VONUSE-899013 format. One line per 4 residues: number of its first residue (from 1); their letters; for each residue y, z, x of N, C-alpha, C, O. Coordinates in pm, whole numbers. Layout:
% residues N
NUM) a) Y,Z,X,Y,Z,X,Y,Z,X,Y,Z,X; ...
This chain:
% residues 324
1) mrsq) 370,-1091,1160,367,-1129,1014,286,-1009,933,319,-982,818; 190,-945,991,113,-852,931,212,-735,882,212,-685,769; 290,-702,984,376,-579,971,471,-609,860,515,-515,795; 508,-739,829,590,-779,715,533,-769,577,596,-737,477
5) llfl) 394,-803,585,333,-801,468,296,-653,415,292,-618,297; 265,-559,548,255,-405,496,402,-367,437,416,-292,340; 497,-421,499,626,-362,453,643,-401,297,699,-322,222; 592,-527,250,604,-562,117,493,-496,27,509,-463,-90
9) vsll) 395,-483,89,295,-454,-10,255,-279,-15,254,-209,-116; 226,-239,117,194,-113,124,286,-7,110,321,47,215; 336,39,-6,460,146,-22,402,268,-97,395,273,-220; 364,365,-16,318,504,-74,438,596,-45,516,576,48
13) lggm) 450,710,-140,563,780,-129,530,947,-144,415,977,-174; 613,1035,-127,613,1173,-167,718,1258,-154,822,1196,-134; 737,1412,-160,834,1482,-174,891,1628,-183,830,1720,-130; 1001,1648,-245,1079,1779,-232,1157,1813,-362,1222,1719,-409
17) pavc) 1160,1920,-422,1217,1938,-551,1369,1911,-564,1439,1909,-463; 1416,1893,-679,1564,1857,-681,1648,1947,-785,1733,2027,-744; 1620,1929,-913,1699,1993,-1006,1632,2116,-1085,1516,2145,-1058; 1697,2184,-1175,1604,2269,-1247,1490,2236,-1334,1494,2135,-1405
21) vads) 1402,2305,-1333,1276,2277,-1410,1285,2314,-1560,1308,2430,-1593; 1270,2227,-1639,1292,2241,-1776,1173,2357,-1843,1062,2378,-1792; 1219,2411,-1948,1141,2520,-2008,980,2477,-2043,879,2542,-2017; 988,2365,-2098,852,2309,-2150,811,2189,-2056,877,2086,-2053
25) lpep) 690,2211,-1973,665,2102,-1885,536,2043,-1922,443,2104,-1976; 536,1914,-1890,407,1854,-1927,314,1871,-1810,360,1904,-1701; 186,1851,-1828,88,1885,-1736,82,1767,-1644,64,1652,-1685; 101,1806,-1492,115,1692,-1398,5,1592,-1376,27,1478,-1336
29) hvli) -120,1641,-1406,-226,1530,-1383,-226,1438,-1509,-276,1325,-1500; -172,1481,-1626,-163,1402,-1750,-57,1290,-1726,-73,1172,-1759; 68,1348,-1656,175,1259,-1653,147,1151,-1555,185,1037,-1580; 77,1181,-1434,54,1091,-1336,-50,993,-1378,-45,880,-1331
33) dems) -150,1030,-1467,-251,931,-1541,-171,843,-1624,-196,723,-1623; -67,893,-1701,2,808,-1787,103,710,-1698,134,600,-1745; 141,743,-1601,220,655,-1503,148,534,-1456,201,423,-1450; 6,565,-1419,-85,470,-1377,-102,363,-1489,-94,242,-1471
37) tasr) -126,426,-1606,-170,328,-1716,-43,251,-1754,-59,131,-1777; 85,303,-1764,199,238,-1782,238,124,-1681,283,17,-1721; 219,151,-1560,243,56,-1453,148,-72,-1461,183,-178,-1409; 30,-58,-1528,-59,-169,-1551,-21,-238,-1683,-14,-360,-1691
41) slny) 1,-163,-1776,12,-212,-1922,145,-260,-1970,148,-332,-2070; 247,-230,-1914,387,-261,-1957,430,-382,-1890,387,-412,-1779; 518,-457,-1959,594,-568,-1886,724,-525,-1879,792,-491,-1976; 768,-528,-1732,892,-492,-1681,960,-579,-1582,891,-655,-1514
45) dgvf) 1078,-576,-1568,1177,-643,-1465,1268,-542,-1409,1341,-476,-1483; 1265,-528,-1275,1356,-422,-1226,1399,-465,-1086,1344,-556,-1024; 1494,-398,-1045,1554,-409,-896,1545,-271,-828,1593,-168,-877; 1482,-276,-715,1487,-145,-660,1526,-141,-498,1513,-247,-437
49) vytl) 1567,-40,-435,1602,-29,-302,1488,33,-224,1427,131,-267; 1462,-18,-121,1344,32,-20,1429,74,113,1501,-7,172; 1411,210,153,1463,264,271,1361,306,363,1266,381,337; 1391,244,488,1296,294,593,1407,322,720,1471,231,773
53) gkqi) 1416,443,751,1505,496,848,1665,418,813,1713,418,700; 1716,368,906,1844,304,876,1834,174,810,1938,119,774; 1723,119,791,1700,-13,737,1697,-5,572,1618,68,511; 1781,-79,516,1772,-78,358,1752,-228,306,1814,-319,361
57) dtmr) 1678,-247,216,1641,-357,157,1640,-363,4,1590,-265,-52; 1681,-450,-65,1691,-468,-202,1585,-574,-265,1578,-686,-215; 1513,-541,-362,1416,-627,-396,1413,-623,-546,1461,-530,-611; 1352,-735,-600,1333,-743,-758,1184,-754,-775,1113,-825,-703
61) iihk) 1141,-679,-877,998,-686,-900,988,-743,-1064,1062,-696,-1151; 905,-831,-1088,888,-862,-1221,712,-856,-1252,630,-924,-1190; 678,-763,-1358,549,-749,-1380,507,-781,-1524,567,-739,-1623; 398,-858,-1527,346,-889,-1660,198,-851,-1672,121,-878,-1580
65) agng) 156,-790,-1781,19,-754,-1821,-38,-847,-1927,27,-890,-2023; -146,-871,-1905,-230,-952,-2002,-372,-964,-1964,-412,-967,-1848; -451,-969,-2081,-587,-989,-2058,-664,-902,-1965,-765,-943,-1908; -617,-784,-1948,-657,-687,-1846,-626,-711,-1706,-679,-653,-1612
69) ysye) -540,-799,-1699,-500,-827,-1537,-328,-795,-1540,-257,-772,-1637; -295,-802,-1407,-162,-778,-1379,-101,-907,-1301,-161,-957,-1206; 7,-950,-1343,70,-1060,-1260,205,-1004,-1214,276,-940,-1292; 238,-1026,-1097,358,-993,-1047,421,-1082,-951,358,-1165,-886
73) rlis) 574,-1056,-944,637,-1136,-839,749,-1042,-782,825,-978,-855; 753,-1041,-637,824,-945,-579,928,-1048,-491,882,-1130,-411; 1059,-1035,-514,1153,-1135,-448,1250,-1040,-364,1305,-945,-419; 1269,-1071,-224,1374,-1014,-154,1493,-1052,-177,1516,-1173,-180
77) ltgh) 1595,-959,-197,1740,-989,-231,1827,-995,-106,1929,-1064,-96; 1776,-914,-8,1853,-902,120,1775,-965,239,1656,-993,231; 1841,-982,337,1775,-1014,464,1713,-1156,445,1761,-1236,364; 1596,-1186,528,1527,-1316,507,1474,-1333,375,1441,-1237,305
81) arev) 1464,-1468,334,1411,-1496,191,1265,-1473,217,1201,-1525,308; 1216,-1379,116,1056,-1355,106,1027,-1345,-23,1103,-1299,-108; 899,-1394,-45,851,-1371,-192,693,-1340,-199,615,-1409,-134; 649,-1233,-282,510,-1219,-292,485,-1226,-432,547,-1171,-523
85) irdk) 367,-1316,-440,329,-1344,-598,161,-1282,-610,64,-1324,-547; 164,-1192,-692,23,-1135,-737,-30,-1221,-857,45,-1237,-953; -135,-1268,-857,-214,-1341,-959,-342,-1274,-978,-438,-1309,-909; -354,-1178,-1066,-481,-1108,-1079,-539,-1026,-935,-496,-914,-908
89) dqvr) -621,-1080,-863,-670,-1016,-752,-639,-1086,-632,-701,-1062,-528; -536,-1180,-641,-501,-1262,-513,-357,-1231,-475,-285,-1201,-571; -303,-1230,-363,-163,-1196,-320,-120,-1319,-238,-195,-1349,-144; -5,-1399,-261,37,-1496,-185,171,-1460,-143,257,-1439,-228
93) cyfp) 197,-1450,-13,329,-1410,70,383,-1530,127,323,-1601,207; 532,-1556,71,600,-1660,130,691,-1628,233,766,-1531,217; 694,-1697,337,786,-1670,449,868,-1788,475,836,-1846,578; 973,-1846,404,1038,-1964,438,1089,-1985,568,1102,-2100,611
97) enka) 1124,-1873,643,1186,-1882,771,1079,-1925,866,1115,-1978,972; 952,-1911,843,839,-1936,933,768,-2043,879,668,-2085,937; 817,-2102,750,733,-2215,695,579,-2174,685,485,-2241,728; 570,-2051,622,420,-1998,619,394,-1949,492,486,-1906,424
101) vvve) 266,-1950,445,227,-1874,329,107,-1801,357,16,-1866,407; 88,-1675,334,-33,-1595,370,-97,-1551,245,-31,-1498,155; -220,-1570,237,-313,-1558,120,-395,-1428,154,-467,-1423,254; -380,-1321,65,-459,-1202,73,-545,-1176,-42,-528,-1243,-144
105) ksrl) -625,-1096,-37,-696,-1032,-130,-611,-908,-168,-568,-838,-77; -583,-875,-305,-513,-774,-347,-596,-636,-342,-682,-608,-425; -562,-561,-244,-650,-420,-252,-583,-318,-318,-653,-235,-375; -468,-306,-322,-383,-194,-372,-361,-207,-511,-319,-110,-573
109) gkli) -388,-329,-575,-366,-351,-718,-223,-353,-785,-206,-387,-902; -127,-315,-701,16,-348,-733,101,-371,-613,71,-327,-502; 202,-436,-637,282,-481,-541,367,-345,-479,379,-329,-357; 414,-264,-564,470,-148,-534,418,-24,-595,341,-28,-691
113) styl) 464,96,-535,434,229,-598,292,258,-540,226,170,-485; 253,381,-555,112,433,-498,3,381,-576,16,357,-696; -105,363,-510,-245,331,-591,-281,475,-616,-300,555,-524; -289,505,-742,-341,623,-792,-488,622,-865,-508,545,-959
117) pnpi) -578,699,-824,-705,690,-923,-682,725,-1044,-578,787,-1064; -753,702,-1136,-755,745,-1269,-898,788,-1307,-988,703,-1303; -926,919,-1345,-820,1021,-1345,-764,1068,-1229,-831,1057,-1127; -644,1122,-1223,-602,1175,-1100,-667,1283,-1047,-661,1300,-926
121) ksis) -739,1375,-1130,-787,1483,-1101,-918,1466,-1012,-983,1564,-973; -953,1328,-983,-1062,1308,-905,-1042,1336,-767,-1137,1345,-688; -908,1352,-731,-867,1381,-582,-806,1506,-572,-738,1533,-473; -825,1592,-671,-764,1734,-675,-815,1840,-574,-758,1947,-552
125) dfyi) -928,1795,-517,-975,1897,-422,-897,1865,-270,-909,1941,-174; -818,1742,-266,-758,1727,-141,-600,1728,-145,-528,1719,-45; -559,1739,-273,-409,1733,-309,-372,1836,-403,-459,1880,-478; -246,1881,-409,-193,1985,-494,-91,1915,-557,-12,1847,-491
129) feiv) -81,1926,-711,4,1850,-777,90,1949,-853,33,2047,-901; 228,1934,-869,303,2021,-949,445,1943,-972,505,1868,-895; 479,1985,-1098,634,1935,-1139,731,2035,-1082,724,2156,-1102; 813,1980,-1018,932,2069,-956,1068,2041,-999,1164,2095,-944
133) gedr) 1084,1951,-1108,1233,1954,-1155,1242,1835,-1250,1140,1791,-1304; 1372,1777,-1274,1407,1669,-1357,1520,1607,-1271,1579,1670,-1183; 1542,1484,-1301,1649,1412,-1244,1677,1282,-1334,1616,1253,-1437; 1770,1219,-1279,1816,1083,-1366,1821,983,-1257,1886,1002,-1155
137) iagl) 1745,867,-1282,1721,756,-1195,1742,632,-1268,1672,609,-1366; 1837,544,-1228,1866,399,-1300,1898,426,-1445,1859,351,-1535; 1975,540,-1466,2033,576,-1613,1915,625,-1695,1933,623,-1817; 1801,668,-1651,1675,711,-1714,1622,854,-1669,1607,882,-1550
141) dawi) 1596,934,-1762,1555,1072,-1749,1404,1072,-1670,1307,1003,-1704; 1408,1153,-1573,1267,1150,-1508,1223,1283,-1484,1305,1373,-1462; 1090,1305,-1487,1029,1420,-1429,998,1398,-1274,965,1286,-1235; 1009,1514,-1180,969,1486,-1040,837,1582,-1021,823,1700,-1053
145) inir) 756,1502,-967,616,1552,-936,598,1552,-771,636,1456,-705; 544,1657,-718,509,1667,-576,351,1669,-564,278,1734,-638; 307,1586,-459,177,1568,-442,167,1619,-286,210,1554,-190; 106,1739,-279,98,1802,-146,-50,1795,-90,-143,1839,-158
149) pidk) -70,1741,35,-221,1748,90,-258,1893,130,-174,1980,150; -382,1909,140,-422,2027,175,-448,2048,321,-474,2160,364; -443,1940,397,-442,1963,541,-348,1861,610,-261,1803,546; -365,1843,728,-262,1775,827,-309,1631,857,-255,1567,947
153) yryg) -408,1582,783,-458,1447,800,-407,1367,700,-444,1250,713; -337,1388,607,-256,1308,500,-125,1333,481,-71,1437,521; -65,1242,419,94,1259,398,120,1321,251,37,1319,160; 231,1367,244,259,1407,94,326,1320,11,367,1221,72
157) yqlw) 351,1322,-99,424,1215,-186,513,1291,-295,479,1399,-344; 616,1231,-325,700,1271,-448,736,1167,-544,798,1066,-510; 699,1189,-657,713,1086,-764,831,1112,-867,832,1223,-919; 924,1028,-899,989,1044,-1018,957,958,-1140,977,836,-1137
161) idkn) 911,1015,-1240,840,934,-1362,931,937,-1472,971,1046,-1512; 973,816,-1534,1056,812,-1642,975,880,-1761,856,863,-1789; 1072,967,-1826,998,1047,-1943,969,972,-2061,892,1019,-2144; 1032,845,-2081,997,755,-2190,888,666,-2168,779,673,-2223
165) srll) 928,574,-2075,809,470,-2044,697,528,-1953,587,473,-1950; 723,629,-1884,627,676,-1777,614,588,-1665,521,605,-1586; 700,490,-1650,698,411,-1522,761,496,-1412,848,581,-1432; 708,465,-1290,772,521,-1168,917,466,-1134,941,346,-1126
169) lkse) 1005,560,-1116,1139,515,-1100,1183,541,-957,1282,487,-910; 1111,620,-893,1160,661,-745,1030,723,-685,950,785,-755; 1015,706,-559,905,768,-486,952,781,-334,1041,711,-285; 882,876,-268,905,899,-119,780,955,-65,714,1039,-125
173) lknq) 748,904,56,654,938,144,712,1030,240,820,1004,294; 635,1155,270,681,1260,350,575,1305,441,458,1322,406; 626,1325,571,519,1382,677,506,1537,657,563,1604,571; 426,1576,746,390,1718,735,512,1831,750,500,1949,715
177) lgvt) 631,1772,809,748,1857,811,843,1840,695,947,1904,687; 803,1752,605,897,1726,493,994,1614,507,1071,1580,417; 986,1559,622,1075,1431,655,1031,1319,580,914,1281,586; 1127,1256,500,1098,1132,434,1092,1000,538,1180,968,619
181) leqi) 969,934,513,939,828,593,964,704,536,994,608,608; 954,693,391,992,575,320,1042,619,204,1018,735,173; 1122,537,117,1172,582,-13,1195,436,-104,1245,331,-65; 1149,464,-212,1201,341,-301,1259,398,-429,1201,485,-495
185) mftq) 1377,344,-463,1447,400,-582,1492,278,-653,1548,188,-592; 1466,273,-794,1515,170,-882,1649,193,-911,1689,308,-928; 1735,82,-920,1866,86,-964,1876,27,-1106,1967,46,-1187; 1766,-47,-1120,1775,-113,-1264,1635,-139,-1324,1560,-206,-1254
189) lnvl) 1592,-98,-1438,1462,-125,-1471,1459,-142,-1623,1506,-54,-1694; 1405,-255,-1675,1391,-292,-1804,1257,-328,-1864,1194,-424,-1818; 1206,-251,-1971,1095,-271,-2021,1091,-373,-2130,1166,-353,-2226; 1007,-488,-2131,1031,-593,-2202,902,-611,-2291,794,-561,-2260
193) ddid) 925,-694,-2412,807,-712,-2505,735,-814,-2430,613,-800,-2435; 777,-915,-2362,703,-1018,-2303,789,-1066,-2170,910,-1049,-2156; 709,-1121,-2087,766,-1203,-1970,728,-1348,-1967,612,-1388,-1983; 837,-1430,-1944,801,-1570,-1944,736,-1605,-1811,777,-1570,-1701
197) dtll) 627,-1681,-1838,552,-1712,-1726,625,-1798,-1601,579,-1814,-1488; 740,-1845,-1650,811,-1936,-1539,887,-1826,-1439,926,-1867,-1330; 906,-1704,-1472,956,-1606,-1391,875,-1556,-1280,917,-1499,-1179; 744,-1588,-1311,643,-1549,-1216,605,-1643,-1099,537,-1609,-1003
201) epst) 666,-1782,-1121,644,-1869,-1031,752,-1872,-905,872,-1865,-929; 702,-1882,-773,775,-1878,-667,884,-1975,-673,870,-2081,-734; 1006,-1941,-605,1133,-2022,-582,1100,-2124,-470,1164,-2229,-463; 1004,-2097,-388,984,-2183,-257,875,-2272,-299,768,-2230,-343
205) aadg) 909,-2412,-283,817,-2512,-301,707,-2518,-210,605,-2573,-252; 706,-2468,-77,606,-2449,20,577,-2591,75,477,-2600,147; 640,-2689,55,605,-2838,101,613,-2825,257,717,-2785,310; 512,-2856,322,502,-2865,479,475,-2729,541,481,-2717,663
209) ftwy) 444,-2619,458,422,-2500,507,266,-2483,555,172,-2549,511; 261,-2386,647,117,-2354,688,62,-2239,617,116,-2128,615; -49,-2271,557,-119,-2171,474,-216,-2096,552,-303,-2161,610; -214,-1955,565,-317,-1870,625,-387,-1797,503,-334,-1745,406
213) knsp) -526,-1807,535,-614,-1737,429,-661,-1616,509,-712,-1633,620; -647,-1496,458,-661,-1386,505,-759,-1294,425,-729,-1175,412; -872,-1343,373,-959,-1271,306,-1090,-1295,325,-1116,-1393,395; -1184,-1229,278,-1337,-1229,316,-1379,-1363,281,-1346,-1418,176
217) desl) -1460,-1419,381,-1516,-1549,365,-1660,-1527,376,-1709,-1462,468; -1731,-1583,276,-1884,-1582,271,-1943,-1648,389,-2055,-1617,429; -1861,-1753,454,-1947,-1822,564,-1943,-1738,699,-2001,-1772,801; -1864,-1621,685,-1864,-1533,795,-1943,-1401,790,-1919,-1302,859
221) ntne) -2047,-1415,692,-2135,-1291,668,-2198,-1258,788,-2238,-1352,857; -2216,-1134,832,-2292,-1101,935,-2441,-1100,933,-2509,-1046,845; -2487,-1162,1034,-2637,-1168,1041,-2705,-1044,1099,-2638,-965,1166; -2825,-1025,1078,-2898,-896,1121,-2884,-876,1265,-2890,-759,1303
225) sekq) -2867,-962,1345,-2865,-956,1505,-2746,-898,1542,-2743,-828,1644; -2618,-920,1455,-2490,-867,1509,-2485,-722,1492,-2562,-666,1414; -2395,-656,1564,-2365,-519,1558,-2299,-489,1425,-2222,-568,1371; -2334,-370,1374,-2267,-306,1271,-2181,-183,1306,-2207,-114,1405
229) wkvt) -2090,-159,1232,-1990,-57,1272,-1976,51,1172,-1997,26,1054; -1943,171,1213,-1912,291,1107,-1811,379,1177,-1799,376,1299; -1740,457,1100,-1672,553,1148,-1740,693,1128,-1772,735,1017; -1757,758,1238,-1833,882,1240,-1762,1013,1220,-1824,1115,1192
233) wmpa) -1602,1009,1237,-1524,1113,1198,-1413,1074,1103,-1343,976,1129; -1391,1158,975,-1289,1112,894,-1261,1241,835,-1348,1327,830; -1132,1261,784,-1103,1379,693,-1185,1405,577,-1242,1310,523; -1197,1511,537,-1294,1568,417,-1223,1481,305,-1102,1468,288
237) gfsm) -1338,1417,223,-1298,1356,106,-1301,1213,141,-1325,1135,49; -1280,1166,259,-1270,1011,273,-1408,951,281,-1499,1018,328; -1429,835,240,-1565,755,236,-1515,623,243,-1401,586,214; -1630,538,292,-1605,397,299,-1593,319,149,-1681,330,64
241) seqs) -1488,251,133,-1477,199,-10,-1498,39,-1,-1534,-18,-103; -1478,-29,109,-1505,-161,125,-1558,-197,255,-1543,-117,347; -1618,-308,275,-1659,-346,417,-1665,-497,398,-1707,-544,292; -1625,-571,497,-1617,-725,491,-1604,-764,623,-1577,-686,714
245) kepm) -1627,-915,640,-1589,-982,765,-1490,-1088,747,-1524,-1184,677; -1364,-1087,802,-1270,-1156,770,-1205,-1255,878,-1194,-1212,993; -1168,-1370,854,-1099,-1454,963,-961,-1392,1022,-880,-1331,953; -950,-1413,1136,-810,-1379,1194,-731,-1484,1151,-778,-1598,1140
249) ltsq) -577,-1451,1118,-500,-1551,1065,-468,-1680,1154,-447,-1794,1111; -469,-1638,1290,-422,-1758,1365,-566,-1835,1436,-571,-1957,1450; -653,-1764,1469,-767,-1830,1534,-893,-1843,1437,-987,-1914,1472; -895,-1781,1326,-1001,-1783,1229,-1122,-1711,1298,-1234,-1727,1249
253) mpvd) -1106,-1641,1398,-1227,-1576,1455,-1264,-1464,1354,-1175,-1407,1291; -1392,-1434,1338,-1413,-1321,1233,-1403,-1185,1301,-1433,-1160,1418; -1358,-1100,1209,-1325,-961,1246,-1389,-868,1133,-1377,-896,1014; -1448,-772,1174,-1511,-662,1086,-1412,-597,1032,-1318,-562,1105
257) hlvy) -1411,-569,897,-1299,-495,834,-1362,-388,770,-1444,-421,685; -1346,-264,789,-1398,-143,685,-1273,-67,642,-1180,-44,719; -1274,-27,509,-1173,23,449,-1229,166,405,-1330,173,335; -1162,280,449,-1194,426,400,-1079,481,322,-961,459,350
261) sdgl) -1120,555,223,-1030,617,132,-1059,749,89,-1177,780,74; -964,835,66,-1005,963,-19,-967,946,-158,-962,1045,-231; -939,830,-202,-890,779,-365,-735,766,-364,-682,707,-458; -661,816,-265,-523,797,-251,-463,744,-119,-381,652,-121
265) amvs) -498,794,-22,-463,758,125,-581,642,165,-698,653,127; -538,543,236,-631,440,269,-607,419,421,-496,428,472; -720,390,488,-714,357,631,-817,233,648,-932,229,606; -748,132,719,-853,8,751,-872,12,889,-781,35,968
269) iyve) -994,-12,922,-1052,-37,1054,-1096,-176,1077,-1177,-233,1004; -1041,-232,1183,-1070,-372,1251,-1141,-375,1360,-1101,-314,1459; -1253,-443,1363,-1329,-449,1490,-1349,-599,1539,-1417,-678,1475; -1280,-633,1664,-1256,-766,1696,-1331,-788,1820,-1316,-703,1909
273) klnq) -1411,-887,1842,-1486,-908,1988,-1377,-1002,2061,-1318,-1097,2009; -1365,-961,2178,-1255,-1025,2278,-1326,-1096,2393,-1417,-1046,2460; -1270,-1226,2410,-1320,-1291,2521,-1264,-1252,2651,-1328,-1274,2754; -1144,-1193,2651,-1073,-1116,2747,-972,-1039,2703,-906,-1073,2605
277) rpem) -949,-921,2773,-862,-807,2723,-714,-864,2746,-665,-900,2853; -658,-863,2622,-514,-889,2641,-445,-775,2681,-492,-662,2667; -327,-800,2736,-234,-694,2782,-145,-612,2683,-95,-671,2588; -121,-470,2702,-48,-403,2624,-76,-410,2477,8,-437,2392
281) ivga) -211,-380,2453,-259,-392,2314,-330,-263,2269,-390,-259,2161; -325,-172,2339,-402,-30,2312,-292,68,2289,-176,53,2326; -343,172,2221,-231,282,2185,-184,287,2048,-240,226,1957; -76,363,2032,-25,389,1884,110,310,1861,183,281,1956
285) snfg) 137,281,1746,253,215,1698,265,256,1536,168,285,1467; 382,255,1497,395,268,1367,501,190,1306,577,133,1385; 524,174,1165,613,93,1084,634,178,965,553,172,872; 735,256,960,774,351,849,647,451,840,609,507,943
289) gvnt) 591,472,736,467,554,698,348,492,751,253,569,761; 327,371,789,202,301,823,182,336,982,276,308,1057; 76,391,1031,50,406,1156,-76,325,1212,-179,308,1146; -59,285,1320,-151,195,1392,-208,252,1523,-128,295,1607
293) yavf) -345,254,1546,-372,285,1684,-517,204,1722,-618,197,1652; -496,149,1848,-579,60,1903,-673,119,2015,-626,208,2085; -792,80,2034,-855,126,2155,-976,15,2190,-1032,-49,2100; -1003,3,2309,-1114,-87,2345,-1249,-3,2349,-1255,116,2382
297) agey) -1356,-81,2311,-1502,-3,2303,-1581,-130,2377,-1631,-219,2307; -1588,-133,2517,-1653,-243,2561,-1580,-360,2560,-1467,-366,2608; -1650,-473,2499,-1597,-597,2489,-1505,-624,2349,-1448,-728,2318; -1509,-495,2274,-1453,-501,2131,-1316,-426,2150,-1294,-339,2234
301) qita) -1231,-476,2061,-1110,-395,2016,-1119,-333,1887,-1156,-401,1791; -1089,-210,1873,-1105,-123,1740,-967,-90,1717,-906,-24,1801; -911,-131,1609,-775,-102,1534,-783,-23,1409,-855,-65,1319; -712,94,1392,-713,154,1269,-576,151,1210,-481,176,1284
305) vgev) -556,122,1087,-425,116,1040,-413,180,900,-496,152,813; -306,270,877,-310,332,759,-198,427,714,-154,494,808; -146,449,609,-41,534,568,-108,672,571,-144,733,470; -120,710,681,-162,867,719,-104,897,847,-50,807,911
309) pkst) -110,1027,895,-43,1064,1021,-112,993,1152,-231,960,1154; -26,976,1257,-94,928,1374,-229,977,1419,-319,900,1455; -241,1113,1416,-353,1171,1468,-485,1129,1385,-596,1124,1439; -464,1103,1263,-567,1052,1171,-621,916,1215,-742,900,1232
313) vklm) -535,821,1233,-574,701,1271,-643,695,1406,-741,624,1427; -584,775,1497,-630,783,1636,-775,858,1625,-859,814,1703; -807,942,1558,-928,1025,1558,-1040,920,1482,-1159,914,1515; -993,858,1399,-1083,764,1321,-1115,654,1414,-1236,634,1427
317) adsv) -1040,581,1478,-1055,483,1562,-1154,523,1696,-1245,453,1738; -1116,641,1745,-1199,672,1849,-1340,706,1819,-1422,697,1910; -1381,745,1692,-1504,778,1654,-1587,667,1593,-1694,698,1540; -1546,532,1597,-1612,409,1561,-1722,385,1654,-1698,374,1774
321) ksyh) -1855,375,1601,-1967,352,1661,-2047,234,1615,-2047,203,1496; -2115,165,1703,-2188,59,1665,-2334,98,1625,-2376,207,1664; -2407,24,1558,-2551,21,1527,-2596,-110,1501,-2526,-209,1477; -2735,-100,1508,-2790,-230,1464,-2881,-202,1309,-2937,-296,1252
């Protein structure tokens, strides 16, 4: 279920040039900042295609801005019926086939597109930004921007930004060889004066569903006698942005959760105390651009998850140390 949530919520992107560059170009940092502002402040309703290898899914996104908050609804139009509702800083994920609803804290701030710091220049020591061309997406003219990492520990991104509204129209996440790992492309996007609140309500009644709360709980606060954890190696520019103790979805057992970020890329570290070692749980796995690496440290399991290369999550997970 967590992989399904990552599939719906965590979509970062990157890229390669396409068409000829115009004579007069906007400044890429300014353009990306305007995109971040537009994604928060505009009301829009659109349909996009998400591509992961040979898997293709079509989804609808409805976004409403108001009183400094964002309200969003993401509906799967292909495959299993799924919906994600974001209300301010909370996300509810509906899985009718499992008769389940997962409630999470919204860390990314948006259901789709990259989380981009504002101003974008705050991460310019770790990424190179450049406008590489123009294109036409969903009938709209767009600038193409490359975001290239300075080292092998991060992925690259490519963004297609609407020249008029400044909304993101297409995005790709690429590895160090330039291979596209994930892609989002809008086929239809309408900017609206207002969004009716009824469009933000889930179509699933959720009667008889099991609700899972997967967010920090004050009752799980760590006491001073318990172990504390920290990552002792991370790429340049990364720092801890969040630390909490959260319940497991199924058992409600507490898990330490540490979030590290360079302002764009993000890695979550989970530390779980085990009563006994389950089988086949260590090692690496991936889902699109999201890599996971798990390792044992005595009676604890340490898992690193992030939209960064496999080597990055492995090095970070292996470097986790405890202290009091």
